[in-house]
Backbone bond lengths (Angstrom), bond angles and torsions (degrees), N, CA, C in turn:
res aa  C-N    CA-C-N  psi(-1)  N-CA   C-N-CA  omega(-1)  CA-C   N-CA-C  phi
1 M - - - 1.448 - - 1.509 108.81 -
2 F 1.302 116.16 122.60 1.459 122.03 -179.65 1.523 110.99 -80.35
3 H 1.321 115.13 149.80 1.456 120.17 168.18 1.520 106.74 -66.26
4 K 1.333 116.76 146.79 1.467 119.66 -174.36 1.521 113.10 -60.00
5 N 1.330 118.54 -31.32 1.466 120.54 -178.89 1.525 112.52 -77.32
6 I 1.321 117.42 -24.43 1.461 120.59 177.59 1.528 110.24 -63.77
7 K 1.335 116.32 -34.65 1.471 119.93 178.21 1.528 110.56 -62.52
8 L 1.325 116.74 -39.97 1.465 120.03 178.97 1.528 111.48 -70.12
9 I 1.314 117.37 -37.67 1.467 121.06 177.89 1.529 109.68 -63.82
10 L 1.342 116.09 -44.76 1.469 119.56 177.42 1.530 111.20 -61.06
11 A 1.330 116.62 -41.46 1.470 119.90 178.35 1.527 110.31 -62.69
12 G 1.332 117.55 -39.41 1.470 120.83 177.89 1.519 112.02 -64.69
13 L 1.320 116.43 -44.54 1.476 120.06 179.22 1.524 111.54 -64.40
14 I 1.310 116.61 -40.29 1.466 119.95 179.09 1.530 110.29 -67.33
15 T 1.334 116.55 -35.17 1.470 120.12 177.15 1.523 110.95 -65.05
16 V 1.335 116.68 -39.86 1.473 120.44 176.33 1.527 109.61 -61.92
17 W 1.317 116.93 -41.10 1.460 121.14 177.53 1.538 110.07 -62.24
18 A 1.340 117.06 -39.99 1.470 120.66 178.68 1.523 110.79 -65.11
19 V 1.321 117.34 -40.05 1.466 120.47 177.96 1.526 109.97 -63.38
20 Y 1.322 116.79 -39.28 1.466 120.64 176.80 1.535 109.98 -61.49
21 Q 1.326 116.71 -42.58 1.462 120.10 179.11 1.533 111.08 -63.62
22 F 1.353 116.55 -38.86 1.460 119.88 176.53 1.526 110.94 -63.20
23 S 1.330 116.09 -40.72 1.467 119.19 -178.34 1.529 111.95 -68.40
24 Q 1.308 116.97 -25.95 1.456 121.20 177.86 1.533 112.40 -83.07
25 G 1.319 116.52 -5.78 1.456 119.91 179.15 1.518 113.63 93.31
26 N 1.317 118.02 4.64 1.473 122.26 179.45 1.533 108.44 -92.95
27 I 1.306 115.33 77.83 1.465 121.23 -173.70 1.532 111.28 -65.11
28 M 1.312 117.73 -45.38 1.475 120.51 -177.99 1.524 110.85 -65.07
29 N 1.337 116.68 -40.19 1.468 118.60 176.24 1.521 110.83 -61.69
30 G 1.337 117.16 -42.23 1.454 121.25 179.96 1.514 112.15 -62.36
31 I 1.328 117.14 -41.43 1.466 120.68 178.68 1.525 110.51 -65.38
32 S 1.315 116.25 -43.44 1.471 119.92 179.57 1.522 111.17 -63.45
33 I 1.306 116.63 -40.55 1.460 120.46 -179.84 1.531 110.53 -69.50
34 L 1.326 117.77 -35.03 1.470 120.24 175.34 1.528 111.57 -63.94
35 L 1.320 116.90 -36.78 1.465 119.87 175.59 1.528 110.95 -64.11
36 L 1.329 116.70 -37.10 1.462 121.13 175.90 1.539 110.47 -63.01
37 A 1.325 116.39 -41.17 1.469 119.88 177.14 1.520 110.53 -64.97
38 G 1.315 117.30 -35.22 1.458 121.20 178.15 1.516 113.00 -62.76
39 I 1.328 116.27 -31.00 1.468 119.56 177.61 1.522 110.32 -64.68
40 F 1.330 117.38 -41.48 1.467 119.97 179.08 1.531 111.41 -66.76
41 V 1.314 116.45 -36.07 1.478 119.76 176.89 1.527 109.63 -67.17
42 L 1.330 117.18 -41.40 1.460 121.06 177.18 1.526 110.66 -59.57
43 F 1.323 116.60 -44.43 1.464 120.16 -178.89 1.521 112.62 -71.95
44 Y 1.328 117.60 -16.07 1.470 119.06 171.67 1.523 109.35 -70.24
45 F 1.334 116.94 -43.75 1.459 120.59 -176.77 1.524 113.20 -84.93
46 K 1.312 117.87 -30.42 1.465 122.58 178.23 1.523 107.70 -125.48
47 N 1.319 115.92 102.91 1.458 119.75 -176.12 1.528 110.95 -64.30
48 E 1.326 115.35 134.15 1.462 120.84 -174.58 1.524 112.61 -66.27
49 F 1.318 117.71 -35.44 1.461 119.74 -178.59 1.530 111.51 -73.79
50 I 1.315 117.12 -33.68 1.462 119.83 176.63 1.521 109.99 -69.83
51 L 1.329 117.67 -38.30 1.462 120.54 176.43 1.530 111.05 -61.86
52 L 1.334 116.74 -43.18 1.462 120.31 178.84 1.527 111.37 -68.47
53 A 1.342 117.33 -34.26 1.464 120.71 177.37 1.527 110.34 -66.64
54 F 1.342 117.95 -40.74 1.463 120.53 176.72 1.528 110.83 -63.57
55 L 1.321 116.89 -37.19 1.459 120.20 178.01 1.524 110.72 -62.40
56 Q 1.336 116.66 -43.48 1.460 120.61 178.52 1.527 111.35 -67.27
57 L 1.329 116.64 -37.53 1.464 120.35 179.18 1.526 110.21 -65.91
58 R 1.312 116.49 -36.48 1.463 120.49 178.30 1.524 110.99 -63.93
59 K 1.334 116.51 -30.89 1.465 121.26 177.56 1.526 112.22 -85.17
60 Q 1.355 117.30 4.21 1.467 123.90 -177.14 1.528 112.34 63.25
61 N 1.318 116.86 27.66 1.455 122.95 178.62 1.531 108.23 -99.43
62 F 1.340 116.66 88.67 1.457 120.76 -176.21 1.523 112.22 -70.13
63 E 1.322 117.06 -31.74 1.466 119.62 177.84 1.527 110.75 -66.46
64 G 1.315 116.10 -41.12 1.464 119.80 177.04 1.517 111.54 -64.87
65 T 1.324 116.54 -37.49 1.467 120.68 177.74 1.514 110.23 -63.68
66 K 1.339 116.45 -44.58 1.472 120.12 177.89 1.524 111.15 -61.64
67 K 1.324 116.00 -39.24 1.472 120.32 -179.74 1.519 110.73 -61.71
68 W 1.347 117.38 -47.55 1.460 119.96 -177.73 1.515 111.69 -69.49
69 L 1.325 117.67 -36.53 1.466 119.20 176.88 1.520 111.61 -70.26
70 G 1.334 116.80 -26.45 1.458 121.22 178.52 1.521 113.02 -66.62
71 Y 1.323 117.34 -21.42 1.462 120.20 178.13 1.523 112.67 -72.09
72 I 1.311 117.23 -16.91 1.463 120.96 178.12 1.524 107.33 -89.70
73 K 1.316 116.30 100.66 1.465 121.07 -174.72 1.524 112.71 -80.58
74 N 1.329 117.79 -44.06 1.462 122.19 -177.70 1.526 108.43 -125.68
75 P 1.333 117.50 89.97 1.466 119.67 -173.99 1.527 113.88 -62.09
76 E 1.322 118.23 -32.24 1.468 119.97 -177.96 1.525 111.31 -66.40
77 A 1.306 117.98 -35.44 1.461 121.34 -178.41 1.533 112.10 -86.52
78 A 1.313 116.77 -32.57 1.456 119.94 -172.30 1.525 113.69 -92.37
79 L 1.327 118.10 -16.98 1.454 120.78 -172.64 1.522 111.57 -122.98
80 T 1.337 115.27 150.77 1.460 119.71 171.43 1.528 108.08 -75.76
81 V 1.323 117.25 174.30 1.469 121.23 -174.51 1.531 111.37 -62.11
82 K 1.317 117.87 -45.64 1.473 120.86 179.17 1.524 110.93 -64.15
83 Q 1.329 116.62 -37.65 1.460 119.82 178.42 1.519 110.67 -66.96
84 Q 1.333 117.65 -35.76 1.468 120.85 175.35 1.526 109.80 -63.44
85 G 1.335 116.25 -37.29 1.459 120.01 176.56 1.519 111.21 -61.32
86 Y 1.328 117.31 -44.94 1.463 120.56 178.76 1.525 111.97 -69.41
87 Y 1.312 116.91 -33.66 1.474 121.00 175.62 1.531 109.36 -59.83
88 N 1.324 116.45 -48.33 1.464 120.21 179.25 1.523 111.63 -68.89
89 Y 1.324 117.03 -34.86 1.469 122.00 177.36 1.530 110.36 -60.79
90 L 1.323 116.89 -46.94 1.465 120.38 179.58 1.523 111.40 -63.85
91 H 1.339 116.38 -42.26 1.464 118.93 177.04 1.524 110.76 -62.00
92 G 1.326 116.62 -41.03 1.459 120.34 179.73 1.510 112.75 -63.53
93 I 1.327 117.02 -41.80 1.470 120.55 178.76 1.522 110.39 -63.90
94 M 1.321 116.41 -43.11 1.464 119.02 -178.25 1.525 111.81 -68.59
95 L 1.330 116.89 -39.94 1.460 119.82 -178.68 1.523 112.69 -76.21
96 S 1.329 117.81 -16.68 1.459 119.53 179.24 1.532 111.45 -65.42
97 Q 1.305 117.47 -17.62 1.460 121.59 176.74 1.527 111.68 -76.22
98 T 1.338 116.95 -29.98 1.458 119.98 -172.56 1.523 113.95 -119.75
99 N 1.324 118.43 -48.19 1.460 122.57 -171.94 1.522 109.16 -128.70
100 I 1.342 116.73 98.09 1.464 118.73 -172.90 1.523 112.54 -73.73
101 T 1.324 117.97 -24.59 1.465 119.51 178.37 1.523 110.44 -67.79
102 Q 1.315 117.48 -45.80 1.464 121.85 176.51 1.526 110.46 -66.35
103 A 1.324 116.52 -39.10 1.464 120.22 179.45 1.523 110.51 -62.16
104 E 1.322 116.57 -40.18 1.465 119.87 178.94 1.525 110.66 -62.37
105 K 1.335 116.02 -40.82 1.468 119.99 179.40 1.530 110.72 -61.36
106 Y 1.323 117.20 -47.14 1.461 121.03 -178.96 1.525 111.66 -66.96
107 L 1.332 117.37 -41.21 1.460 119.83 -178.68 1.522 111.50 -68.05
108 R 1.329 117.64 -38.65 1.471 119.97 177.22 1.535 110.48 -63.57
109 K 1.323 115.82 -39.75 1.463 119.18 178.23 1.530 110.68 -66.32
110 A 1.328 117.37 -37.82 1.465 121.35 178.39 1.518 110.60 -64.68
111 V 1.329 117.50 -41.67 1.468 120.52 178.87 1.523 109.82 -66.69
112 K 1.335 116.29 -38.51 1.468 119.99 179.62 1.523 111.76 -66.05
113 L 1.341 117.13 -42.12 1.467 121.19 179.57 1.517 111.62 -72.85
114 G 1.311 116.96 -29.52 1.454 121.32 177.65 1.519 112.46 99.68
115 L 1.297 114.59 142.52 1.455 122.84 175.09 1.526 106.97 -121.07
116 S 1.308 117.08 140.47 1.463 119.76 -172.12 1.525 113.38 -76.00
117 M 1.293 118.73 -22.99 1.459 121.38 -178.64 1.529 109.72 -103.87
118 D 1.324 116.39 135.17 1.463 121.16 -178.02 1.525 112.09 -64.13
119 H 1.338 117.43 -38.11 1.461 117.86 -178.48 1.527 111.72 -70.17
120 D 1.332 117.92 -28.37 1.465 119.74 174.38 1.523 110.58 -68.75
121 L 1.325 116.38 -41.92 1.455 120.91 177.11 1.524 110.51 -64.42
122 A 1.329 117.37 -39.24 1.466 121.11 177.19 1.523 110.38 -63.81
123 M 1.321 117.21 -41.06 1.467 120.94 178.88 1.518 110.85 -64.46
124 A 1.328 117.29 -41.42 1.460 120.76 179.21 1.527 110.19 -64.06
125 K 1.326 116.96 -42.18 1.465 119.66 179.44 1.518 111.20 -69.25
126 L 1.320 117.52 -33.75 1.461 120.42 176.46 1.527 110.44 -67.46
127 Q 1.316 116.88 -39.65 1.472 120.53 175.48 1.526 110.43 -61.96
128 L 1.343 115.85 -43.69 1.465 119.92 178.25 1.529 111.00 -63.67
129 A 1.333 117.16 -36.04 1.466 120.18 177.24 1.528 110.54 -65.09
130 G 1.320 116.84 -40.23 1.465 120.41 176.86 1.512 112.02 -63.73
131 I 1.315 116.57 -39.90 1.471 120.58 178.39 1.524 109.65 -66.40
132 A 1.348 116.70 -43.04 1.469 120.09 178.87 1.525 110.41 -63.71
133 M 1.309 116.58 -35.72 1.463 119.94 179.19 1.521 111.24 -67.23
134 T 1.327 117.49 -39.97 1.465 119.55 178.69 1.524 111.74 -68.80
135 K 1.330 116.61 -23.79 1.470 120.64 177.75 1.533 111.61 -94.06
136 R 1.341 116.98 12.75 1.463 123.78 176.44 1.532 113.17 63.22
137 R 1.319 117.57 36.03 1.469 122.05 175.00 1.522 107.26 -109.62
138 K 1.341 115.03 79.71 1.462 121.44 -171.93 1.521 112.69 -66.83
139 R 1.327 118.46 -40.36 1.461 120.93 -177.98 1.534 110.77 -64.26
140 E 1.327 115.98 -44.60 1.466 119.76 178.50 1.523 110.89 -63.79
141 A 1.335 116.71 -40.86 1.459 120.81 179.12 1.523 110.82 -63.18
142 T 1.330 116.79 -40.28 1.466 120.44 179.03 1.524 111.02 -64.50
143 N 1.329 116.78 -43.56 1.467 120.54 178.52 1.528 111.64 -62.27
144 L 1.317 116.23 -44.52 1.467 120.19 179.81 1.523 111.45 -65.62
145 M 1.330 116.82 -36.64 1.469 119.54 177.91 1.523 111.00 -66.39
146 A 1.337 116.79 -38.27 1.465 120.23 178.26 1.527 110.44 -64.93
147 E 1.329 116.88 -41.38 1.466 120.23 177.62 1.528 110.94 -64.76
148 A 1.332 116.26 -41.03 1.461 120.21 179.04 1.521 110.90 -64.73
149 K 1.331 116.60 -37.00 1.466 120.50 179.61 1.524 110.89 -65.63
150 K 1.343 116.92 -37.70 1.461 120.64 177.34 1.526 111.40 -65.18
151 L 1.325 116.25 -37.30 1.468 120.77 -176.94 1.528 112.57 -78.48
152 D 1.331 117.02 -24.50 1.462 121.20 -177.66 1.523 109.29 -84.83
153 K 1.324 115.61 81.98 1.464 121.55 -175.23 1.527 112.90 -76.14
154 H 1.308 118.03 -25.95 1.458 121.41 -176.71 1.528 112.90 -97.80
155 G 1.323 117.95 -0.93 1.461 121.88 177.57 1.508 114.07 72.11
156 M 1.329 117.71 27.35 1.459 120.87 -178.79 1.529 111.86 -72.75
157 L 1.316 117.06 -26.77 1.465 120.86 -176.72 1.524 112.56 -106.22
158 K 1.318 117.27 14.61 1.461 121.86 -175.16 1.529 111.56 -60.80
159 E 1.324 116.22 -42.89 1.458 121.02 -178.93 1.528 111.81 -63.35
160 Q 1.346 116.17 -44.71 1.454 120.07 179.10 1.525 111.35 -64.34
161 M 1.330 116.18 -36.21 1.463 119.62 -179.79 1.524 111.59 -67.64
162 T 1.327 116.96 -39.54 1.464 118.87 178.81 1.527 110.78 -66.56
163 L 1.316 117.18 -39.04 1.464 120.36 176.56 1.526 110.96 -62.61
164 M 1.315 116.18 -42.01 1.454 120.07 -179.05 1.527 111.17 -67.78
165 K 1.324 117.34 -37.39 1.477 120.32 176.95 1.517 111.06 -64.06
166 Q 1.332 117.06 -38.43 1.451 120.06 177.52 1.525 111.28 -65.27
167 Q 1.327 116.49 -39.44 1.461 120.00 178.28 1.520 111.19 -70.01
168 M 1.337 117.01 -31.29 1.446 120.64 -179.39 1.526 111.61 -68.92
169 K 1.314 117.07 -28.38 1.456 120.46 178.55 1.526 111.37 -65.98
170 K 1.324 116.73 -26.61 1.467 121.19 -179.64 1.519 112.46 -75.46
171 I 1.326 116.93 -18.32 1.467 120.03 -177.67 1.518 110.04 -80.85
């Protein structure tokens, strides 16, 4: 796992190589090499292991998700702030199946670091509301559900919210 700044340094060096190819008259080589540099820039903004972990999570393969997240040894050095948020978000989702105390810790950290998509933030807050509800903290769960409802602009989590409200009435 590369440090996040090493990816930018590699992209810069490859760009210099592409400029050299352009100066030599090898236009096609220069274009191809610039595309290679673009891959490193892309991986600076979108971490490759997090992308692969999301792919595994979409397939409901939690073991594969754990494997890909396990390749990130030092998240603070290797990831940008938003990527750290998604790293913690993925850990929180996976741990919510087994250990809700650890899941709450990861999800709170993900919300604190920030997630770039509103529906991801709404999902994290809805998960936190479910955890608060299981720990009998009704006021906190209600607040988190209200925040999640504000963030869910497309109504993707409407069904889960109604189920959670029905369960909250039993508490």
